[in-house]
N, C-alpha and C positions, 0 to 999 in steps of 0.2 A: 897521468893526463885525465883519465875519466873521473878520478876522485875529486877533482876541483869542481865538478858539476853538481848541481842540486839533484835530488832524487828524481824530480820530474824530467829534468834535462837528460839524466842518465837513461831513464826509460825511453825517452824520445829518441835519443841517438841509437839505442839498441833496436827499437822498432824500425827506424829509418834504415839501419844497416841490413835488417832482414828483408825489407821491401824494395829498396832502391835498385839493386842490380846494376847492370851495365848502362841501361838506357835511362835510369832515374825514374822518379815517380812524379806525376803532375802535382803541382802545389795544392790545388783545391782538393784533390782526392786525398792527399796526405793529411791535410788539415782535418778533413771530415773523419778520416780513420783514427787520428789521434784523439779527437773528441769522443768518438763512439767507443773507443777502447778505454776511456777514462784515464788517459795518460797526460791530461792537462790539468793544472791546478785551477781551482775555482777562485776567482777574484770578484769581490763584491762590486756590482754595478758594471761588470765587463762581460762582453760576449766571449764564450769559450773559444770560438774560432779566432778572435783577435789575440787572445792569450797564446793559442797554439802557434799562430803566425809569429808572434814575438819570440817564442821559444825557438822556432826554426831560425830566425835571424840572429838570435844569440849564439846558436850553434855555428852559424856561418861566421860570425865575428871571431869565434874561437878556433876557426879552421877545421871544424869537425864535420861540416856539411858544406857542400858546394852547390852553387846554382849552375845547372847545365844551360847551355844555349837553348834558346827557344826551339822546341821540337818542330820540325817542318810540317808534320802532319796535323798537329793540333794548334800550333802557334802559342801554346801556353808555356809558362815557366816550369821547369822540372828541377827536382832536387836529387842529389846523389851523395852518398857517403864515400869519401876518398878510400882507396884500397887499404892503406895502412890502418886507418881508423876501423874499417870493417873487420880486418884481420884481428885487431886488438879486441874488438867486441866478441868475436867468435872464440878467441882464446880465453877470454874471461868466462864465457859460458861453459866451455869445455873444462876449465879448471874448477868450476862450481864455487868460486869464491867471490862472487859479486852479486849485486842486486839484480843483475840480468837473469839469473837462473830462475827467478820467480816472476818474470814479466807476464807470463801467461796467466798464472794464478792471480797475480795482482789485478790485471785488467779484467779478468772474469769476475773477481770479487767486486771490483769497483762497478762493473756493468750491472751486476745483480743488485747492488745497493742503490744505484741510480734508478733502475727499473722499479724497485720496490717503492722508493720515494715518490716517483711519478705516479705509480698506481695508487698509492695512498692519498695523494693530492687530488687525483681525478675521481676517485671512487665516490665521494659524497655527491658530486655533480651528476654522475651517471645514475646513482640511486634516485635522486630527486627528479631527473628526467623520466625515468621509468615510472615513478609514482604518478607524475603528471600525465603520462601517456595512458595510464589505466583509468 
């Protein structure tokens, strides 16, 4: 079941299964977390948040993620991983035979790469502003 998913979708469902719990996780928060963790593929000319939302709806269409009813307290849409899928993800991690075992290392590595790229892109501007200030 999980093997038919692309690497990004596999990482996405694993992350969702860790976070969603019984009450689910708000859509906006989940999208921001997926982007921040580097679990969304980059597509030229597209916002990462839009790609993350497409990934979530792809998982819904495959029955691996569910939209919970709007939460009465916040009124926003929440996502939840069905119990059988969550159990399968946990089993994959325990067996150590899937891409899920490296999700933490992958997301940390991706975050460091993105941080370094942003730093290198902004550094010349910061230096020129400091020189002008002197």
